[in-house]
N, C-alpha and C positions, 0 to 999 in steps of 0.2 A: 812447598819450606819445608826445611829436616825435621823430622818429629824423635822427639828424647822421650821416652816410655818409661816411667818409672812403675814399680809395683806400688808405693807408697810413696805418699809426699815428703818432701827434702825440706831441710831447715832453710828460712827464710835466705840466709846471707849465699846459701848454693842456690835458691831459685834467683835470686838474682842474678847472678852466673851467667847465669843461662839463659836468661831472656833475651838475648839477642842473637842467641848459637841457634834458634831452632826453637818449635813451638813444644813446650813440655807438656803432655797428658799421663795424670796416674790412672793405672787400670782401676776399672769400674768392679773388677772384681779379682779372687787369684786361684779361682780353677786351671784348670790346664784351657778347656776348651777357650773362655775368656782370654786367656795369659797369650793364648797362640794365635787366635784372630786380629787381638789389636796392636800383637807385634809384627804382624804381617805386614804393615808400613811404615814401619820406625826403622831410624838410623841408630840408635844407641836405648838400649834397652840398661837401665841402673835396677839391681838386685836385691832384694830384703825378702822377698819368700821364694821356693823350690818353682826354679821353671823345667816346664817338660821339655825332652828331648824333639819332640816333633814340631818345637815352635821355630828350631832353626830349619826344617826344611823349605818352609813355604816365607820365607821370610827376604826376599830376593834383596831389600834395600840395606838389611843390620847388616853393619859393620863392627859392633861391641857390644858384649855384655858385660858390664861392670856390676861389680862386688860392692855392695855399700856396707864395708866392715873385711876381716880378713876371710874368713871360713867360705870354702870354694864348694862346698857341699850343697852348694843350693842350685849351683851351673853345675848342667852334664856336661863337662867338660871335652870327652870325645865327641858327640854331637856338636859340640862349637867347632872344634877345630876342623871335622869333618866338613863344615860348610864353607869354612876361610872366615868364620867371627875370629874374631881377638878377644881372648876376657883376659880382664883384669881384675884387683881389688885394690881395697885401699889397707894396708897392713897396719897395727899397732896404734890404730890412732883409739880404741877404746879400753886398752891394756890397763890404764890409770883405773879407770871407771870398775872394771872386773876386779882388778885385786884390791880396791876398794870393798864392794858388794864379797868379798872371800872374808874379811877382814871382823864384816859387818856379821854377816851369818854365822862363823867361828863362834863370835862373843856372844850374840843371840843364843846358840845352842850350849856353851858352858857356861852362862850366866840363867838357862830354863828362863829365856823373856816369853816363849809363846804362854807359859801354863803358869808363869807371875802375873801376866796380866791377864791374862783371866779371869782367873781367882780374885785376883786382887776387883776386878770390876766386879766379880758374883758375888762374892764371899765376902769381901772387906780386905782391909787395911792387914791385920794379922795373918791371914790366911796367905795371901799374896808375899808377906814378908816371912812365909815360913820356908820357901824356897831357897832362899840365900843361904839356906844349913848344906845344902848339896850341890851349890854351884862352883867356879873350879875361875884360876886365874892362866887368860893365855903364857906367862913370860915365861920360859925354862920349857916349856915343850917340845915336843919334837914336828916339825911340819912336814910333809914333804911331798913334793910337788912333781906329778907327771905330767910332763914337760916343759922345755924351757925355754919356750920360745917369749915373744912379747908379752905377754902374759904373765906367760910362768916366773922369768924374770921381774916382773913387776910382784907378783905379790913376795917371790922373794926379799926383795931390796925390803917392801913394808913387814915384811913379818923380820927380819933380823934387827935392820935396823930401827923400827919402832916399836915392836913389842918383844925381843929379846929373847925369840924363839930359834929354835935350834932348826936349822935349814938343808935338807937331802931333796936329792931329784933324781929324777931317772928322767931318758933323754936319748931321741937316737942319735944328736949332734956330738960329734968330739972333741968342740968346742969349749976353750978352757971353762971353767966353773967359775963364775961369780963371786968377788967376795962373800964369804961366810958363808957359801954353798956347796956343799957335800955331795960329790957321787952314788949311789948304790944300783944293783941292780932294780928290778921292780920288785922282786918278792923281796927284798933284804927290806927294802923301802917300807913296802906294805906290812911288814912282820915290827918295823924298830916305830913309824909313824904313829904319834896321838889324834893326827890330824891330816886326812890323805885328801891331797887337791888335784882334780883335773884339769890340767890344760891343755891336752894335746888335741888336734885333729881329730878329726873321723877320718882313719882310713880302714883298708882290709886288716890291718896289723893292730890296729888299737880298735876295733871293733871286738865287743866280747871281753877287750883285756882284764877288765873287774868280774870274773868268773866266778862262780860260786867258790873251786877253790883258792882263789886270793880273798874272796871277802870270808871265808874260815879261819885266813892266817892272822884276819886284824886283829889288832889288840882289842880287849875284853869293852874298854872306854872307848875305844878312837872312833872318830867323827871322816862320814866321808861326805866332802863336797865335792860337786858336779858342775866345771863351768864348761865344759866343752862340748859334747854332743852328746844324745841320750844313750843310743845305742853301743856308748863304750862298756857302759856297765849290763850286766846280768841283773834288769827288773825282778826276775821270783825270787834269786837266790839273796838280794837284796830285803828283799820281804820278809822271807824268812826270816832272815838273820835280827830284821828288827825285830818281829813278832816277838823272836825267842831272846829277847833282848840278849843277845851278842853282842855287838855293838853300842857304842857310844849315842849314837843318832846319824842324822845326814839331812843334806843343805841342800838340795837337788833343782836347778834352774833350766836345765833342758832335760826332755823325754823323750821317747823315742817313738809318741804318739802325740804330736800336739795340735791343739789346744787340748793340756791331761784331762778327761773324762770327770764330771766331780764327783762320781761313784769311785774313784782310782783309791785302791788301797792306802797309797801313801797319807791322803788326806786324811789318814785316821790315829794316826801315830801323833802323840806329842813333841817326842823328838826329833821330827822332819819337817823342815822350813822348806816350802815351796812357792818357789819366784815362776810368774811366768815368761822366762826369757828373754831377763831382763835385766841381768847382771850388765851390761855393758853399754845399755842406755842412762845416758842422764846427758841434760841440756848441754855441757863439752861436750861429749862426742859423739853426740847428735851432728853438734857444727863441723866438727872435725872428718868424719864419716861422708857426713854431704858434701862439705868445700871438696876433700878429696876425689869422689865420687864425679864432681863436673869439672875439676882441672883435668883428671883422664881423659873425660866427655870432651872438654874443648882441644886437648889434642890430638884427638881420633878424626874430630870432627875438621879439624888444620889437614887434614892428611899426613902427622908423626904417628908415630908409635907411642900406647900408654909408658908411662913411666913405671909401675909394677904388670907389666907386662907378663902371663902365667904360661899363655900358651906359643913359647914361640914358634912353635912346628908347624903351626898355622899361618905364619905369616905371607910363605911363597903363592899360596893358595889365595889370600886376603888380596896381595897386591894385583892377581890373575883378574879379580873381580873387580877392583879399586885402583887402576895405573893413579901413577904420582901424577897427582895435579888434577883428580877425577872429580 
């Protein structure tokens, strides 16, 4: 019976879809040695945790690594391609969840929710209410979006049409700008934005994109929101700017080291919201990602290529490993 290994439990609807296709196994641990051992006899791996490159060397039956979500940085695509393993993902399905999270943390920072809630509980009604004097509205501010994929577009739409923000963006793509979104260079965006939202994928081009120099270009009261990947931001430079009060605050959902150590400096700032890489996780998005990954799994097990194939250069080798009808 074919084995489908998932690094994490799937939504019940996705589990039900796979019931007749093979034996669904959930990884017992997420360290490289365990994942490699448990994938050795797998036909499909569904991915929500980083896979080690060596996993692909000894998995003779492995047909595909399917990302439960959009970002491919958890899959060593070159190693998969070299082994003749297909790589697929489920793009765009958590964009609304991430975009709503962006607006939630932006509002929380502008309304000083963390300190208000803390002082209300510890010191009483008037102490909490006092913080209202230094809060601010979203409307009429400029939000700058770095990366205009599905998440960036969803953020822009909610920001412009829901909160009457001025929306600017920077992107590698030359696609026409969505309605009410203007394009700027990365440096102009950083200089002009009251709220900077990082929605870009992690690539060699974006690693360290928000550098010490660019953080220094931010407005004194500007907010930085990162829902992309941790290494896009120079942590040391951001911590320094926060300590010196040179920016308004930050909301960070992703980090260079995850889980974030409990003694990390980010936890010490009242104007920093830390969330545990959960911006894209809701009941609705988990259903959409799980069903999408299950659909791609069923296609591959039926001898077809996945809809969202991300390494077409692997197909020739894959076909040699699994001739049509095998």
